[in-house]
C-alpha positions, -999 to 999 in steps of 0.1 A, spaced: 0 0 0 12 35 -7 -2 66 10 1 103 1 0 122 33 -7 160 31 5 182 60 12 219 56 40 219 82 66 193 89 98 190 109 120 210 114 91 235 114 78 239 150 43 224 148 28 197 169 6 184 140 36 183 117 55 163 143 25 140 146 26 134 108 63 126 109 59 101 138 29 85 121 48 82 87 77 66 105 56 40 122 35 33 91 67 27 72 79 3 98 47 -17 92 52 -19 55 32 11 43 50 33 18 44 70 26 49 101 4 46 133 26 35 164 7 43 196 27 49 233 21 78 248 2 110 254 21 110 222 42 145 206 40 144 172 23 162 149 48 152 116 62 165 126 96 137 151 99 111 124 103 134 101 124 136 74 98 165 53 85 173 54 47 158 20 42 123 30 53 100 41 25 91 76 36 96 103 10 92 140 16 80 164 -12 80 201 -2 57 213 -31 26 228 -15 17 265 -12 -3 282 15 -34 279 -7 -38 241 -9 -68 242 -34 -45 257 -60 -22 226 -56 -50 201 -63 -38 194 -98 -2 191 -86 -13 166 -58 -35 147 -82 -5 143 -106 17 131 -78 -9 105 -68 -12 92 -103 25 92 -111 35 75 -78 5 52 -78 -8 62 -43 -37 42 -31 -50 67 -6 -47 104 4 -44 113 41 -49 149 51 -38 163 85 -59 193 95 -52 220 106 -16 233 106 -3 268 108 11 267 73 -25 269 58 -28 304 75 -66 300 80 -70 298 42 -105 286 32 -90 269 2 -80 239 23 -117 231 26 -119 228 -12 -89 204 -15 -106 170 -6 -136 177 -28 -113 185 -57 -91 155 -51 -121 132 -49 -132 144 -84 -98 143 -100 -81 113 -84 -109 89 -75 -88 75 -47 -101 74 -11 -93 104 11 -89 103 49 -88 134 71 -75 136 106 -90 165 126 -67 175 155 -90 202 168 -128 202 166 -148 209 198 -122 232 214 -111 249 181 -122 283 168 -157 283 152 -142 293 119 -121 261 120 -152 240 125 -167 257 94 -136 250 74 -135 213 83 -171 207 72 -165 203 35 -134 182 42 -155 159 64 -182 154 38 -158 148 9 -136 123 29 -142 86 28 -135 85 65 -125 110 92 -103 105 122 -111 123 155 -82 124 180 -105 125 210 -138 109 220 -155 143 223 -144 153 188 -158 121 174 -191 127 191 -193 162 177 -185 151 142 -213 124 143 -239 146 160 -234 180 144 -223 169 109 -246 139 110 -218 116 97 -224 79 97 -208 62 127 -186 41 105 -171 71 88 -159 86 121 -130 67 137 -113 76 170 -75 72 167 -56 92 194 -24 111 189 8 99 206 36 115 226 62 138 209 89 115 220 91 83 240 117 70 266 145 50 249 146 13 256 179 16 276 183 40 305 206 68 296 215 76 332 199 75 366 179 102 384 208 116 404 231 119 373 203 137 354 198 162 382 236 169 384 235 175 347 210 203 352 228 217 382 200 207 406 208 202 443 194 173 464 169 194 483 154 212 453 121 202 438 123 203 400 92 212 381 91 205 343 74 226 317 74 211 281 60 227 250 57 259 231 55 294 246 19 302 237 -8 323 254 -31 293 258 -4 275 279 -10 300 308 26 305 317 17 335 338 -2 313 362 27 288 363 52 315 372 29 329 399 24 295 415 62 288 414 68 321 432 42 313 458 58 279 465 92 295 468 79 321 492 64 293 513 99 280 520 100 251 495 132 252 473 119 249 437 135 251 403 114 254 371 129 236 341 115 252 309 120 227 281 112 252 253 129 276 229 118 306 250 136 329 225 127 358 202 111 334 177 82 332 202 73 368 195 59 394 219 43 369 242 77 352 247 93 386 255 65 393 280 72 360 298 109 366 299 103 400 314 79 385 340 105 359 351 129 388 358 103 410 374 92 382 398 128 376 408 128 341 394 158 343 371 179 321 393 150 297 398 144 290 361 165 266 340 159 272 303 171 244 281 161 256 246 150 231 221 168 199 229 175 165 213 154 135 224 184 122 244 187 155 262 150 157 267 150 123 283 177 135 308 156 165 317 124 144 322 143 120 344 157 149 365 123 164 373 100 155 401 67 165 383 54 184 354 30 214 354 12 218 321 -16 243 320 -41 246 291 -68 273 288 -92 246 275 -83 222 303 -63 190 303 -71 166 274 -54 138 254 -52 160 223 -21 175 240 10 157 229 31 175 256 8 159 283 11 125 267 49 129 265 52 137 302 30 107 310 50 84 288 80 92 310 61 85 341 61 121 353 33 131 377 14 160 360 -4 190 374 -28 207 352 -61 227 350 -95 211 348 -124 227 329 -158 212 333 -162 174 332 -128 158 327 -124 139 293 -127 101 294 -94 87 308 -85 118 328 -87 108 365 -80 135 390 -58 121 418 -50 89 399 -32 98 367 -31 136 370 -37 163 396 -62 190 385 -68 225 398 -98 246 390 -92 267 358 -73 299 365 -72 293 403 -35 301 412 -39 295 450 -54 261 443 -25 254 419 0 265 445 -16 242 471 -13 212 447 23 221 439 31 221 477 11 189 482 29 170 454 63 184 464 60 170 500 40 138 493 62 110 477 33 85 479 11 109 458 39 113 433 43 75 431 6 70 425 4 96 399 35 83 381 21 47 380 -12 61 367 5 82 341 25 52 328 -6 30 327 -25 57 307 4 63 283 3 26 272 -30 33 254 -13 60 233 17 41 220 28 48 184 27 11 174 -9 10 184 -17 42 166 -1 29 134 -19 -4 136 -53 13 140 -45 37 111 -35 8 88 -67 -11 97 -87 20 86 -67 22 54 -75 -14 46 -113 -8 50 -111 18 22 -86 3 -2 
């Protein structure tokens, strides 16, 4: 089987959906599926970008523009010339720049190529209403659609009236997974970051974005320090000028709060270095404006490493999120409650152990081999 995967962004571009496409392509290839990835102009063509070895049949073609509908003929020609059996679209990505033309691409491809089209929707219920309008023509023109969460699948069935068989739940996976062999032990990893034995290390992993509520994280860290608990915040993120005005504001806030010596900023790191950082930390604090959910690869990554996770809850937790068992939730925007939970987890090793075990058990349901297997099973129902 040969699949043409369309994703506007792709590594080394900083985009979680592009990273998902790369990881999926890698694992599909390991299971005998040949994958051509079509992405936007300017993406370096190198196998290392998607983590594959030269023997794996994943080929990268940076030939798309920011107006995908204009590329329909180009994509159709590629599908015909390379004898692709199926087109798989990842939606949305930043590279499409909210262009409405992406909505026209699957209908056009259906008319021109006559091959099945699958669309993965990474944001539905919690996305901007405009995005839900844009995905509607894509959903109707696709042979099947993939929702990455249960609530997204329900919305697609109930609001777009799609047949149950056309909507398939396949989750996303972690950005990276622990290597099979231990790189070094906890004490060595802590020394690598310059942490002392008495310091509590809090991990943040992900982009510097407004919806990650970093102001609340910094405020809670300051409160914990003022309570007398020695804390270091490990920011595993670029945290540089590429993050724009919001990144500059967060940098200024770190200095204004007197946290400069309490923050360790790693920059964007290799998987090996990220593993050392994860192993050095005592727990992770990952806050999301729309609440904790399994559509967040940063949350799944922390869980895959067995890190206890603190986050915000909003309304009824999604299926699989169990407060006090595999995650510790605070009410949305409640910094005092977040501070209390930070102090609680810092001083309660039994709680950390319970959350760690719960996180690891949860992460097993989001392994990449399982995601690839489910995706291939869907492909075979269409081809």
